[in-house]
C-alpha positions in Angstrom: 29.7 19.5 -11.4 25.6 19.5 -10.2 23.9 16.6 -8.9 20.8 14.7 -9.7 19.2 12.6 -7.6 15.6 11.7 -7.8 14.1 10.4 -5.4 13.0 7.2 -3.7 10.5 4.7 -4.7 10.0 2.0 -3.5 7.1 0.5 -5.5 10.3 0.2 -7.6 11.3 -1.5 -6.2 7.8 -3.9 -5.7 7.6 -6.3 -8.7 7.1 -9.5 -7.6 5.0 -11.4 -4.5 7.8 -12.4 -2.6 8.8 -9.2 -2.0 5.6 -7.6 -1.0 5.0 -9.8 1.2 8.6 -9.1 2.9 8.0 -5.2 2.8 4.3 -5.7 4.5 6.0 -8.1 7.0 8.7 -5.8 8.5 5.9 -2.6 8.1 3.2 -4.6 10.6 5.9 -5.7 12.6 6.7 -2.4 13.3 3.6 -1.9 14.5 2.7 1.7 13.6 -0.4 1.9 12.6 0.2 4.8 9.8 3.0 2.7 8.6 0.7 0.4 7.6 -1.9 2.2 5.6 1.4 4.1 4.2 2.5 0.1 3.2 -0.7 -0.6 1.7 -0.9 2.0 -0.7 2.5 1.7 -1.9 1.7 -1.8 -2.6 -1.6 -0.7 -4.7 -0.3 2.6 -6.4 2.6 -1.1 -7.6 0.0 -3.6 -8.2 -2.3 -0.9 -9.8 -5.1 1.2 -8.0 -7.4 0.3 -11.3 -7.1 -3.7 -10.3 -7.7 -3.1 -5.9 -10.9 -1.0 -7.3 -11.9 -3.7 -9.2 -10.8 -6.2 -7.0 -12.9 -3.9 -3.4 -15.6 -2.2 -4.6 -14.4 1.0 -4.3 -13.4 3.7 -6.1 -10.4 5.0 -7.9 -10.9 8.2 -6.5 -12.1 7.2 -2.8 -8.9 4.8 -3.3 -6.7 7.6 -3.6 -8.1 9.7 -0.2 -7.6 6.4 1.8 -3.9 6.6 1.1 -3.3 10.1 0.9 -1.0 11.6 3.4 -3.1 11.9 6.9 -5.5 10.4 5.7 -7.3 7.7 8.8 -9.2 5.1 7.0 -11.7 2.9 8.6 -10.6 -0.9 10.0 -13.0 -2.9 7.2 -11.9 -0.3 4.0 -8.1 -1.5 5.2 -8.9 -4.7 5.5 -11.4 -5.5 2.5 -7.8 -3.5 0.5 -5.0 -6.4 2.5 -6.7 -9.4 1.0 -7.9 -8.2 -2.1 -4.0 -7.0 -2.4 -3.4 -10.2 -1.4 -2.0 -8.5 2.3 -4.1 -10.0 5.0 -3.2 -8.4 8.8 -2.2 -11.3 10.0 1.3 -11.7 12.2 
């Protein structure tokens, strides 16, 4: 008997503002900068990259590169994205 599994995708669970805020709060509490960027990418995909591009004035292609594995986005980009997503970098 073969067991079929699906790859876990957090964006399937980021369906409302409360879950998004709690997810990001936990990531911020851990303090891992790469994980913070990864979490912003997850939230961006859950909400829609096209909308984020419109809200930030950044191109969709640029945003995909920003959240690509191993990227090192500028801090001002992270601030723009976090504000546009409604998850500011606060403690």
